[in-house]
C-alpha positions as CSV (number, residue, x, y, z in Angstrom):
1,M,50.5,-30.5,20.5
2,K,47.8,-28.1,21.6
3,L,50.4,-25.3,21.8
4,R,51.8,-26.2,18.4
5,Y,48.3,-26.1,16.8
6,W,47.4,-22.8,18.5
7,F,50.6,-21.1,17.5
8,A,50.1,-22.2,13.9
9,A,46.6,-20.7,13.9
10,L,47.9,-17.6,15.6
11,L,50.6,-17.2,12.9
12,V,48.0,-17.2,10.1
13,S,45.8,-14.7,11.9
14,M,48.5,-12.3,12.9
15,L,50.0,-12.2,9.4
16,A,46.6,-11.5,8.0
17,L,46.0,-8.7,10.5
18,T,49.4,-7.2,9.8
19,A,48.8,-7.2,6.1
20,A,45.5,-5.5,6.6
21,A,47.0,-2.9,8.9
22,Q,49.6,-2.0,6.3
23,D,46.9,-1.2,3.9
24,D,45.2,1.2,6.3
25,V,47.9,2.8,8.4
26,P,50.0,5.7,7.2
27,T,53.7,4.8,7.2
28,T,55.0,8.3,6.8
29,R,54.7,11.6,8.7
30,D,54.8,15.2,7.4
31,G,57.2,16.6,10.0
32,A,58.3,16.1,13.5
33,P,55.9,15.6,16.5
34,D,55.4,18.7,18.7
35,A,56.7,18.2,22.3
36,S,54.4,21.0,23.5
37,K,51.4,18.8,22.8
38,V,52.8,16.1,25.1
39,M,53.1,15.7,28.9
40,L,54.6,12.9,30.9
41,T,52.2,11.8,33.6
42,P,53.6,9.8,36.6
43,V,51.8,6.4,36.8
44,A,53.6,4.6,39.6
45,N,56.9,5.1,41.5
46,G,59.0,3.5,44.2
47,F,60.6,0.9,42.0
48,V,64.3,-0.1,42.3
49,R,66.2,0.2,39.0
50,P,63.3,-0.5,36.7
51,L,64.2,-1.6,33.2
52,L,60.9,-2.4,31.5
53,V,57.1,-1.9,31.6
54,T,54.9,-4.1,29.4
55,H,51.5,-5.9,29.2
56,A,50.3,-9.4,28.8
57,G,47.9,-8.8,25.9
58,D,45.2,-10.7,27.8
59,G,42.5,-8.1,28.0
60,T,43.1,-7.2,31.6
61,G,44.8,-3.9,31.0
62,W,47.4,-4.8,33.7
63,L,51.0,-3.6,33.5
64,Y,54.1,-5.4,34.6
65,V,57.3,-3.6,35.7
66,V,60.6,-5.4,35.6
67,E,63.3,-4.5,38.2
68,Q,66.9,-5.3,37.4
69,G,67.3,-7.0,40.7
70,G,65.0,-9.8,39.6
71,T,61.5,-8.7,40.6
72,I,58.5,-8.3,38.4
73,W,55.7,-6.2,39.8
74,L,52.0,-6.1,38.7
75,L,50.3,-2.7,38.3
76,I,46.5,-2.6,38.3
77,D,45.0,0.8,37.7
78,G,48.3,2.4,38.7
79,E,48.5,0.5,42.0
80,R,51.4,-1.8,42.6
81,Q,50.2,-5.1,44.1
82,P,51.7,-6.0,47.5
83,T,53.2,-9.3,46.3
84,P,55.6,-9.6,43.4
85,F,54.3,-11.3,40.3
86,L,57.6,-13.1,40.2
87,D,60.8,-12.8,42.3
88,L,64.0,-14.1,40.7
89,S,66.3,-12.1,43.0
90,D,67.9,-15.4,44.3
91,R,68.8,-16.5,40.8
92,V,70.1,-13.3,39.1
93,S,73.7,-12.0,39.2
94,P,74.4,-10.7,42.7
95,E,75.6,-7.4,41.3
96,A,72.1,-6.6,40.2
97,T,70.6,-7.0,43.7
98,Q,73.2,-4.9,45.5
99,E,72.6,-1.2,46.3
100,G,74.9,1.2,44.5
101,G,77.3,0.6,41.7
102,Y,76.6,0.0,38.0
103,T,76.0,-3.3,36.3
104,E,74.5,-4.5,33.0
105,R,73.5,-7.8,34.5
106,G,70.2,-8.9,36.1
107,L,66.7,-9.5,35.0
108,L,66.8,-7.8,31.5
109,G,63.8,-9.0,29.5
110,L,60.2,-10.2,29.7
111,A,57.7,-11.2,27.0
112,F,54.3,-12.8,27.4
113,A,53.2,-15.5,24.9
114,P,50.6,-14.3,22.4
115,D,48.2,-16.9,23.9
116,Y,49.0,-15.9,27.5
117,A,45.3,-15.5,28.4
118,D,44.9,-19.3,27.8
119,S,48.4,-20.8,28.3
120,G,49.7,-18.6,31.1
121,F,53.2,-18.8,29.6
122,F,55.7,-16.0,29.6
123,Y,59.5,-15.7,29.0
124,V,62.3,-14.0,30.9
125,N,65.9,-13.2,30.1
126,Y,68.3,-12.8,32.9
127,T,72.0,-13.3,33.8
128,D,72.3,-16.0,36.4
129,I,74.6,-16.1,39.5
130,G,77.5,-17.2,37.2
131,G,76.9,-14.3,34.8
132,N,75.5,-16.4,32.0
133,T,72.4,-15.5,30.0
134,V,69.4,-17.6,30.7
135,L,66.2,-17.7,28.6
136,A,63.4,-19.5,30.6
137,R,59.7,-20.2,30.3
138,Y,57.5,-19.5,33.3
139,A,53.8,-19.9,33.9
140,R,51.1,-17.9,35.7
141,S,49.9,-19.5,38.9
142,A,46.8,-21.7,38.5
143,D,45.5,-20.5,41.8
144,D,46.2,-16.7,41.5
145,P,46.5,-14.9,38.2
146,M,48.3,-12.1,40.0
147,T,51.3,-14.3,40.7
148,A,53.5,-16.7,38.8
149,D,54.8,-20.1,39.7
150,P,58.3,-19.6,41.2
151,D,60.0,-22.4,39.3
152,P,60.5,-22.3,35.5
153,V,58.6,-24.6,33.3
154,S,61.7,-25.0,31.2
155,V,65.0,-23.4,30.4
156,L,65.2,-22.9,26.7
157,L,68.7,-21.7,26.2
158,T,71.8,-20.4,28.0
159,Q,74.7,-18.4,26.7
160,Q,78.0,-18.0,28.5
161,Q,78.9,-14.3,28.8
162,P,82.7,-13.8,28.5
163,F,82.5,-10.3,30.0
164,P,80.0,-8.7,32.4
165,N,78.7,-6.1,30.0
166,H,76.7,-6.1,26.7
167,N,74.2,-8.8,27.7
168,G,71.4,-7.4,25.6
169,G,68.5,-9.2,27.1
170,H,65.4,-7.9,25.3
171,L,62.6,-10.3,24.3
172,A,59.6,-9.7,22.0
173,F,57.1,-11.8,20.1
174,G,56.9,-10.7,16.5
175,P,53.8,-10.5,14.3
176,D,54.7,-14.0,13.1
177,G,54.2,-15.5,16.6
178,Y,57.9,-16.3,17.0
179,L,60.1,-15.2,19.9
180,Y,62.9,-12.7,19.1
181,I,65.9,-12.5,21.6
182,G,68.6,-9.8,21.7
183,L,72.1,-10.6,22.7
184,G,75.1,-8.2,23.0
185,D,78.5,-8.9,21.6
186,G,79.8,-10.5,24.8
187,G,81.3,-7.3,26.3
188,S,84.6,-5.7,27.0
189,A,85.2,-2.8,24.5
190,G,85.5,-2.9,20.8
191,D,84.2,-6.4,20.4
192,P,87.5,-8.2,21.0
193,L,85.9,-11.6,20.2
194,E,84.7,-10.2,16.9
195,A,81.3,-11.7,17.7
196,G,79.3,-9.1,15.8
197,Q,80.3,-10.5,12.5
198,D,80.7,-14.2,13.6
199,L,77.8,-16.3,12.6
200,E,79.0,-19.2,14.7
201,T,78.0,-17.5,17.9
202,W,74.7,-16.1,19.2
203,L,76.6,-13.1,20.6
204,G,76.0,-9.8,18.8
205,K,72.7,-11.1,17.3
206,I,69.0,-11.1,17.3
207,L,67.7,-14.7,17.5
208,R,64.3,-16.0,16.3
209,I,62.9,-19.2,17.6
210,D,59.6,-21.1,17.8
211,V,58.6,-21.7,21.4
212,S,55.4,-23.7,20.7
213,T,57.1,-26.9,21.6
214,E,58.4,-28.1,25.0
215,L,61.7,-26.4,24.4
216,Y,62.1,-24.6,21.1
217,T,62.6,-25.2,17.4
218,V,64.2,-23.1,14.7
219,P,61.7,-21.7,12.1
220,A,62.3,-23.3,8.7
221,D,62.5,-19.9,7.1
222,N,65.2,-18.5,9.4
223,P,67.9,-17.0,7.1
224,F,70.8,-19.3,8.1
225,V,69.0,-22.6,8.2
226,G,71.2,-25.2,6.5
227,V,74.1,-22.8,6.2
228,D,77.5,-24.2,7.2
229,D,79.4,-22.4,10.0
230,A,76.3,-20.4,11.1
231,R,73.9,-20.8,14.1
232,E,70.4,-21.4,12.7
233,E,68.7,-19.4,15.4
234,I,70.2,-16.1,14.1
235,W,67.8,-13.7,12.5
236,A,70.0,-10.5,12.3
237,F,73.7,-9.8,13.2
238,G,76.3,-7.1,13.4
239,L,75.0,-5.7,16.7
240,R,76.9,-4.4,19.7
241,N,74.3,-4.3,22.5
242,P,70.7,-4.1,21.3
243,W,68.9,-2.3,24.1
244,R,65.3,-2.7,23.2
245,F,63.9,-3.6,19.9
246,T,60.2,-3.3,19.1
247,F,57.8,-4.2,16.4
248,D,55.4,-1.5,15.0
249,R,52.1,-2.9,16.1
250,A,50.4,-1.5,13.0
251,T,52.9,-2.4,10.2
252,G,55.1,-5.2,11.7
253,D,58.3,-3.2,11.0
254,L,61.2,-3.9,13.4
255,Y,63.2,-1.0,15.1
256,I,66.4,-1.9,16.9
257,A,68.3,0.5,19.1
258,D,72.0,-0.5,19.4
259,V,74.2,1.0,22.1
260,G,77.4,2.4,20.6
261,Q,81.1,2.1,21.6
262,N,82.4,5.6,22.4
263,Q,81.2,7.9,19.6
264,W,77.8,7.0,18.1
265,E,74.4,5.6,19.1
266,E,72.1,4.2,16.4
267,V,68.7,3.0,15.4
268,N,68.4,0.2,12.9
269,F,65.3,-0.8,10.9
270,Q,64.0,-4.0,9.4
271,P,60.9,-3.9,7.2
272,A,58.0,-6.2,7.9
273,D,58.6,-8.2,4.7
274,S,62.2,-8.9,5.5
275,A,63.4,-12.5,5.1
276,G,66.0,-11.8,7.9
277,G,69.8,-12.0,7.7
278,E,70.5,-8.3,7.9
279,N,74.0,-7.2,8.9
280,Y,74.0,-4.0,10.9
281,G,77.8,-3.6,10.7
282,W,79.3,-3.8,14.2
283,N,82.3,-3.9,14.8
284,V,83.4,-2.9,11.3
285,Y,81.2,0.1,11.7
286,E,79.8,2.1,14.6
287,A,76.5,3.4,13.3
288,S,77.4,4.8,9.9
289,H,81.1,5.4,10.7
290,P,84.1,3.1,10.2
291,Y,85.3,1.6,13.4
292,S,87.6,-1.5,13.1
293,G,89.4,-0.5,9.9
294,A,88.1,-3.5,8.0
295,S,86.3,-3.1,4.7
296,A,82.6,-2.5,5.0
297,P,80.6,-5.8,4.4
298,A,78.8,-5.7,1.1
299,D,75.5,-6.5,2.7
300,M,75.8,-4.0,5.6
301,I,72.6,-2.0,6.5
302,L,73.2,1.5,7.7
303,P,71.1,3.0,10.6
304,I,68.0,5.1,10.0
305,A,69.1,7.4,12.8
306,E,72.1,8.1,15.0
307,Y,73.4,10.6,17.5
308,S,76.9,11.4,18.7
309,H,78.3,11.2,22.2
310,G,78.3,15.0,22.2
311,E,74.5,14.5,22.6
312,G,74.2,11.4,24.7
313,V,75.9,8.3,25.9
314,S,73.7,5.2,25.7
315,I,70.5,4.7,23.7
316,S,67.3,3.2,25.0
317,G,65.0,2.1,22.2
318,G,61.3,2.9,22.2
319,Y,58.2,2.3,20.1
320,V,56.3,3.7,17.1
321,Y,53.4,5.4,18.7
322,R,50.0,3.9,17.7
323,G,47.8,5.0,20.5
324,S,45.0,7.5,20.5
325,A,45.6,9.7,23.5
326,V,48.3,11.9,21.7
327,P,47.3,12.2,18.0
328,D,50.3,14.3,17.2
329,L,52.7,11.4,18.0
330,V,51.1,8.8,15.7
331,G,53.7,7.2,13.4
332,A,56.7,8.6,15.2
333,Y,59.3,6.3,16.7
334,L,60.5,7.6,20.0
335,Y,63.8,6.7,21.7
336,G,65.9,8.3,24.4
337,D,69.3,8.4,26.1
338,F,70.0,6.8,29.4
339,G,72.7,9.2,30.4
340,T,71.3,12.6,29.4
341,G,67.5,12.1,29.4
342,V,67.2,13.6,25.9
343,M,64.5,12.0,23.8
344,W,64.4,11.8,20.0
345,S,61.8,11.0,17.4
346,A,62.4,9.4,14.0
347,W,60.0,9.2,11.1
348,R,59.8,8.6,7.4
349,N,58.7,11.7,5.4
350,P,56.3,11.6,2.4
351,S,59.3,11.1,0.1
352,M,60.1,7.9,2.1
353,E,63.2,9.4,3.5
354,W,64.1,9.0,7.2
355,E,64.3,12.0,9.4
356,S,65.0,12.4,13.1
357,G,65.5,15.1,15.7
358,I,65.4,15.9,19.4
359,F,61.9,15.7,20.7
360,M,62.1,16.5,24.4
361,D,64.8,17.1,27.1
362,T,63.9,15.3,30.3
363,P,65.6,15.0,33.7
364,Y,65.2,11.2,33.7
365,S,67.5,8.3,33.3
366,I,65.6,6.6,30.4
367,S,66.2,2.9,30.8
368,S,63.3,1.9,28.6
369,F,59.9,2.6,27.1
370,G,56.8,0.5,27.1
371,E,53.3,0.0,25.6
372,D,50.0,-0.9,27.1
373,E,47.3,-3.0,25.4
374,A,45.8,0.1,23.8
375,G,49.1,1.2,22.3
376,E,49.6,4.0,24.8
377,L,53.3,4.8,25.4
378,Y,55.2,4.8,28.7
379,L,58.7,5.9,29.8
380,V,60.7,4.1,32.4
381,D,63.0,6.2,34.6
382,Y,65.8,4.1,36.1
383,G,65.4,6.3,39.2
384,G,62.1,4.4,40.0
385,T,59.1,6.0,38.3
386,I,56.9,5.0,35.3
387,Y,55.5,7.8,33.2
388,R,52.7,7.8,30.6
389,F,52.7,9.9,27.5
390,D,49.5,12.0,27.6
391,A,48.1,15.0,25.6
392,A,49.2,18.3,27.2
393,S,46.3,20.0,28.9
């Protein structure tokens, strides 16, 4: 009951803060950011296939680095602590812990509860030994805040994965205090299960749940509550493999990077005042291009940005920059390509039209981006290094 009360109070306060921020923060940019004003500063290295860097929002300034093989490391002032914060390597898919080879399985997502400083709760998304998606709640150790209890508090949901790819896996708490969960279409190629458009499965969706109870409940205002032949947890659909979605911390807008099939990568957008239920088109469309041959759904939302496989092969979504270290980046959404290292920016111009363009060419395998508590931006190189965006000297 205490958690329920706290989350209700949090919901009111976060919505009020978001509304105030929208009044004060510019939502447009007059032109692209200038890459010559930015440098990527190494913060920490030596990680094995890192997929995420994030923070707990608890005032410590600590960073947490997620390795695909199941380990979460704690960074304090750039120093990796000698003991993992949490080690799930004995529970994740064995492909993720083996050297060499490629897999989309493993420990894929981490999100700290908005009240983590008090509750100590956080959430992970991983594929287990059988290849199934698991969403579980864990808790910080009562004896040592630098480590977590090794056993879950509870397993909230599981999803059988019919194929080993397209697991999605990202987690994020929205400005409304609810937990959002990304799931790919189940894998193989071309969405043979037609999961993207099927509202009776979680696959190919972003889910939205209330985790303030022992397990979870479905928010009453989710778009498919009470709808026949639809899973009520669904918030948005028509996605192939959402690889990182993030909320603009200033406006509450949602940006979703969706990995394409064989021709196009895309960035989708959901405004902060959305009631949910958006259909982003897969597998009828790949980005803004017809794919399956079926008629375009009447309610389909086209992406705000896309790039072809002549420019990259697999998108990794980023953040809208809201830090203070690099003023020229403010208001730009940055995203990159895992295969080529190219980084793009997207923004809305003063005429409220979306624009995008190549921002920087890097030598890194961009597996993810991250934010710290102050809103400063980080890049995760799958090769093992975490970089911070700083102003060029």
